[in-house]
N, C-alpha and C positions, 0 to 999 in steps of 0.2 A: 657629385660635382655641382649640385644646385646652390651650394653655399657661395660659389663665385659670382652668381647673378646679383648678389648684393653689392658688388664692387662697381664703381662708375667706370665707363669705358675708357675715359681719359687716363686712368691709372694703369690700364693694362698694357700701355705702349712700352713702358720701361721695365716690365717684369722679366726677371731672368731666372729666378728660383722660387719654387713653391714648395714649402715644407709642411708636411702633415704629421703632427705628433699625436699618437693614439695611446691613451692609458686606459686603465680599467673603467674609469668613470668619466673622463674628459677627453674631447677631441679638440685640438688647437691647430689652426691653419695659419701659417706665417708666409708672407709674400715679401721677397727682397728684390729691389730694383738695381739698375745699372749705376745709378747715382748713389753716392755715399749716404745722402740724407733720406733716401727713399726706402722705406721699410715699414711694414704694418702688420699687426695681428688682425686678420680679417674676421675670424669667427672663433668663438670658444663655446663649444656646445657641450652640455652636460648629458652624457649618454644615459639612457634609461634602460634598465633591464626589461626584457620582454615579459609580459605577465604570463601566468599559467594558462589562461584562456588563449592568449595569442600563440603560445607554444603548441597547445593542443591543435588549434586551427591550422597553424603552419604545417604541423605533422600530417593532419588529415588531408590538407590540400596537396601536399607532396605525394601522399599515398594515392589520392584520387588521380592526380596527373600521371603517376607511374602506371596505374591500372588503365587509364584511358589510352596512354601511348601503347601499352602492350596490347590492349584490345584493338586499337586502330591498326597496329601492324599485323595482328592476326587476321582482322577483317579484310585488309588489303590483300594479304596472301591468299586467303580463302576466295576472295572475289576473283582473283587472277585465275585460280585453279578452276573455279566454276565457270568462268568465261571460256577457258580453254575446252572444258568438257562440253559446253553447250554449243560451241562453234565448230567442233569437229564434224558433227553430223552434217550441218549445212554445207560446209566446205567440201566434204566428200561427195555430197549429192550434186553440187554444182560441177565438180571436176568430172564426175561420171556423166553428167548431162553433156558437158563439153566434149568429152571423149566419144560419146555415142552419136553425135551429129553425123549424118551421112557425108556432108561436104568435108568435114574434118577428116573422116576416115578415108575418103577418096583422095583428098590432096595430100595427106601424110603418106599414103601408099604410093603416090606418083614419084617419078624420078626427079621431077622439077616442080615442087609444090608452088602454088600461087600464094605468096605471103600476104597479099592484100585481102584475099578471101579468108585466110586463116586469121588474120588480125581482126577482120570484122566479126567473125564468129567468136573469137576470144573475148572481144570487148562486149559483144552482146551477152555472152555467158556471165561476164563479171558484173554487168549492169543489172541483169535480171536477178542474180543471186545476192546482190548488195555486198559483194566481196571487195577487198581492197585491191587485189591483183589477180591476174590469170595469165598463164603462158603455156606454150607448146614446145616440146623439145624432141629432137630427132633421136635416131638410134645411137648416135654418138654422145648422147647426154648433154648436148648443148642447146640453148634456147634458140628456137627459130623465130617465134613471134611472142610478143608480150605486151601487156597493157602498159608496162613501164619500159620505154625504148632503151633505157640504159642497161637492161637485163639481157638484151639480144647478144648472143654469142658467148654468154657466160655459162658456167656449169649449171645444171638443173638443181643442184643442191643435194642435201642429204635425203635419201629415200629414192633417188633417181634410179639406181641400179636395181632396186627391188621392183620398181614399177616396170622397168624395161624387161624384167624377167617374167612379167605377167601377173604380179601381185600388187594390190593397192597398199599405200603407205600414208599414214597420218602422223603428225608431230608438230613441234614448235621449232621454228628457225629464227635467227637474228638477221634483220634486214635494216641497214643503216641505223643501228642502235636501237631498233624497236623489236619487240617479240611479235612473231607472225605465226598463226595457226595455218599449217599447210596440209593439203590433201593431194596426193599424186596417184593417178590411175593409168594403166596402160591404154594405148590407142591401137585397136586391131583393125585390119582390112577385112574385106568381105570373106576371105578364107580363114579368118581367125588368127592371122599372124600379127605379132606385135610389131607395129611400125613406128612407134614413138610413145610419148607420154603427155598427159594433160594434167595441169596443176592449177589449183586455185588457193589463194592465200587471204586470210582475214586478220587484220592487225589487232593485237591485244591493246586495250587502253593503257595509257602510261600511269605511273604511280600517282603523279599529281592530279591526273584526271580522276582516278578512283578516289583519291584522298578528298578532292573537292566534293565528291558525292556523299562522303561520310562525315565531313566536318560539321554540317548543321546538326546532325544527330549527336556528335561528340560534344558540341558546345552546349546543347540542351542537357545531356547527361552531366557535364561539368557544372552547369549552373545549378541543377537540382542537388548534385552531390555537395556543392559548396554551401548551399543553404542548409541542407541537413547537417553538414559538418559543423557549420557555425553554430547552429542551435545545440547540437550535441556537445560541442566544445564548451559552450557557456554552462550547460547543465552539469557536465562532468567537472568543470573547474569549480563550480559552486559546491558540488558534493565533496570534492577533494579539499577544498578550503575549509569547509565545515569540520572535516576530519583532522586538518592540520592547524586548527585554531586561527584560520584566516591568514596564514603566512604563505609567502611565495617560496619557491624552491631555493632561491638564493638566500633568503632569510633563514630557512630551515638549515641549509648547509653551514651558514655563519654561526647559527646557534649551536649546532653539533661541534663545530671547531672550537668555539669559545668554552663549551662544557668540557671537551677533552683537555683543552689547555688549562682550565681551572682545576679539574680533578687531578690531573697529573702534576700540577704545579704546587699543590699544598704539601706541607711537610707531614701532616698527619695521614695515617692510612685511612682509606675509604673502601668499604666492602658493601655492595648492594646485593640483596637476594630477592627472588621472587617468592610467591606463596608456596612453591614446591622446594624451597631452600636450594635453588639453582643459582649460581653466581652470574649476575648480569653486568656487574661493573666492579673493577678492582684497579687501583692505581698502583704506581710503582712502589711507593712507601709500604702499602699493605702487603704487596707481593714479597717484599724483602723481609718485613717483620715476621710474617707468618710462614716464610719459606715455601710459598706457593709455586707450582710449575708455571711456565710461561703461557701454556694453553689451558688456562683454568676457567676462562669465561665460557659459560654455557654448560658447565659440569656441576653436578650435585655435590654437597659438602661430603657425603659419605664416600665419594670417589676420590677425594683429595688427601686422604691419610692424614687428617688433622687430629690433634689431641682432643680427647673427649671434652675436656674443660673448655677448649676454644670453641668447639661446636656448640656447646651449651651457651656460651656467651653470645654467639652469632645468631642463635635461634630462639632462646628463651626470652620472655619478657623481663625487662630490667626495672627494678623498683627504684634504684638510685643511681646517681652518676658515678663515673669513674670506678667501675668495678675492676680490681686488679687481678691479673692472671699471670702466672709464671710460664712463659713460652721459651723453651731452651734455657738460655742463661740471661734472658731479658724479662723485665717486669713491664707488662703492657696494661694500659688503662683502657677499658672498653666502655663505649657509650652507644647503646642501641636505641633507635627510634623507628617506629612503623612508618611506611610510606603510604599515603592515601591519595586517591584520585576520584573526585566526585563522590566523596563520602565512603568510598570502598577501599579496604586495605589491599594493596597490590604487592606488598613486599616490605622489606626493611632495609635500613641503611645503618651501618655501624662504623663509627670512627674509632681509631685506636692510636694511642700515643705511647711513645717509649718513655717509661718512668724509671728506667734502670738507674740512671745517674741520680735522679731525685730520691729514689728509694735508698740508694747508698748513702746519700746525705742524711736522709731521715734515720738510717741505722746509726750513722755516726753521731747524729744528734741524740739518739737513744743511748748510745754508749756514754756520751758526755753527760747525759742526765743521770745515768746509773753511777757514773763516777762522782757526780755532784752529790748524789744521795749517799754514796759511800763516804765521802768527805764529811758530809753532814752527820752521819752516824759516828764517825771517828771523832768529830768535834764534840758531839754530845758525850761520847765516852771519855774523852780527854777532860771535858769540863767536870764531869763527875769525879774523876781521879784528882783533879786539882782542888776541887771542894773538899775531898777527903784529906788531902795533904794539908790544906789550910786549917781544917779543924784539928788535926793532930798537932800542928804547930801551936795553935792557940792553947791546947791542953798541955803543951810542953812534953809530948810523948815523942821525943826525938828518935829513940830507938825504933818505935813503931813506924815512924816515917821512913827511916832507912829500910826497914824490912818490906814496907809496902812498895817503895819505889823499885827495890830489887825484884820483888815479885812481878810487878808490871813489866819491867824490863825483860825478865826472863820469859814471861809468857809471849811477849811479841817476838822476842828473839827465837823462841822455840818454834813459833809459827813460821817465821821466815826461813829458819834452818830446815824445817820439815819440808817445806815446798822446794826450796832451792837445791836441797841435796838430792831430791828425786827428779826434778825437772831442770835440765840444764838450759833450756831455751828461756831467755829473759823475758820475752813478750808473753809466753804462755804462763810463766811463773807469776808475773805481775798481774795477769788476769785472774789466776786462782786466788792470790792474796786479796785483791779487790773484792772478788766474790765472797770470800770468807767474811770480810767485814760487813758486806751487805747482808749476808745470811744471818750474822749475829744480830744485826739490827732488826731483822724480821722474825727473830726467835727460832731460827733454824740452824742446826750445827752442820757445817760443811767439813767433811772428812776427806783427806787425801790418803788412800790406802797405802800401807807400807810396802806392798808389792809393786808400786808404781815406779817406773824408771824410764825416762825419755832423755835422749842426748840432745846435743845442739842440732837444730834444723834451720834451713835457710830458704829464702825466696818464697815461692808460691806455697810450698808445703807449710811454712810458718804461718802465712796468712790463712790458709785453709784450715789448719789445725786450731787456730784461735777462733775462727768463725764457728766451727763445729762444736768445740768445747764450750764456747760462750753461749750458744743457742741451747745446747743440752742442759747446761747448768742452770740457765734462766728458767727453762721450762720445769726443771726439777724443783727449783726453789718456789716457783709459783704453786706447783702441786703439793709440795710439803707444807708450805704456809697455809694452804686451804684445808689441810688435814685437821681433824679433831683429836688426834693423838697427843698425848703429853709430851713425848719425846719425838721431836720432828728432826729429821736429819736428811742429808744428801751425801752420798758416797761417790767418790770419783776415783777411777782406776785408769792410769795411762801406762801402757806397756808397748815396747817395740818387739815385733814378733814377725819373722820371716819376711823381711822387707816391707813391713806395714807398721803403721802406728795405730793401735787399737785403743779407742776411748770408750769407756764403760761408765755410765752414770745411772745411779739408782737412787730412788727417793722413797720416802715413807708416805706418799700420797695415796689417793684412792685407786691409782692405776688408770689405764686408758680403755675407753669403751670399745674402740675398733682399731686394732693394730695396723690396719691398711689405710683406713680413711683418714687417720691422723696426719699422714704425710701429704695429703692433698692440699694444694694451695687454696687459702681462703677458709680452711677449716680451723676452728678454735673453740675452746671451751669458755673463752671470756666474751662478755657481751658488750664491753666498751672498748673501743679502739684507742690505742696510745702507742707511742714510740713508732710512729709511721705506719700503723696498721697491724692488726693481728693476723695469724694464720699463715705467715710466710717463713717463720723461723725454721720449722721442721722441713718444710718443702725446700728451702735453700740448703739446709744441711744434707738432705738426700741428693740434691742437685750437685753440691760440691763433692760429695763422696763418689757419686757415680761418674762424675767428670774425670776423676783421677783413677777410675777403674775399681773403686771400692763400693761400699753400700752401708746402709744403716738399717737396723732392725730393732724391734721392741717386743718385750714380753712382760707379763704381769707376774711377779714373784714378791708378794707382800709389798706391793707398790710397783711402779713402772721401772723397767730396766732397759735402757737404751744402749746398744752396742754399735759404734761406728768404726768402720775400717777404712784407713787412708793409705794407699801404697806410697812409699817414700819417693818413688820416681815414676813419672808417666812417660809416654813415648816422646812427646815433644821436648820435655826437659832433658831426657836421656840424649837425644840427638844434639841439643844445644851444648850439653857437657862434652860430648865426643868432639864436636867441632871446635869448642874452646881448647 
């Protein structure tokens, strides 16, 4: 409310509404008057967050206050009990002294006791003992005389019956809202008969009185604790700030929020590991690309059932950027960098991008390049044939020209007829014809075995079959072209067998060094990358086959022999056909 002190008193007369608007950082106070023209913004205060030292000091002051209140309450309660215990003995002694006086015993035994004499003895006993009150009661339990005249005629209170039976009683009673320690003893005549009771009361100090006694000590304790807390808070805050790079808690919270928003907002996947290969950070993109479980943070890589190639990419040192790995049916580019803090490696961070579409474009570009090479080879072949025809015409060997043209036509027609008669699928047949021209240019003979026979295929099977056959033939052509044999050849066998299409490709090359390692992504016998990168053709071939429920194998028999099996229908395609 101290902000209103800044307003002149003359303005406060017409004030009707005071509006206080509080946001996270700003407090605005608006005053509206009864007149239309009166209205003003009194104060715009920028709120400041409490510092770390202030928060520690406030917390410690609250703790100290709580402890002091608790200690004060306990001290007050203990002091009341101590007072009661210490005052019982004097009260009992004073009551016994009053009951043992001869004049009291004589007057109490009389049929008509003299109250003036009893009052004098009662007041004398109260004064000598320093008690608050004293009274005498008859056998009917009612007060005869008392230092407090208002008590005359009232019941003697709790413990009276016990005293009238001849036993002393001590305890605490309430008198006009105050606690009083009371001692009651029987009064006996000369023959030992109980003729009444004598009682003495000593008032217990009030709570405020006892609190006033302990307040000075509590204030001293509070001051000492506040000074110690202030010093401790400053030292603790300085130590914490050194560990948090000098940032306040709100700054740390904002930094964490910004980091989380940044990490989860990027399109690329991010995976951070500590030195024990435990996942410390993973964003949504990485979790989706690597198919990680939701609760993967804090777990080691060997607990996440990842592919060994992926684990190697996340843990091994990386010599170059964008290392490609086949994960499921996606091609991912991995980039791993170590994380350092004060010169010490504390872990690693790996970014991964989905290169599937780009790899598909690269493969299409490679196919286009292969087609261009095939067209270039055919252009070279056609140029030679035209030069031959031109020479024969200059020599006027017209019959030879006719025979040469017929031979060329028959050889091309024979190749087309040989392929199309055994392969009914136009896409696969065109692929084999193009590969035959490319093989001829590279000095390799491509043969389609006579046992081959494949009917018309549609949809995904046609695409998968073209991919598998193209990759196997390309690898076979590379192997055969690198062979030192005189007759280099590649043989292709395509057959339909028991609901599957079996593709067998053999070459006259040197064979494969490791029949299992050759299918690992990134493995290649070539040292120069081209056509979108090496080492993924056979890996994709196995992926396509296994995705359809088939497989691909290799063995060495005077060269490498690859056998790929592709079921004609998979579960998803069968359900689609049934629904159609």
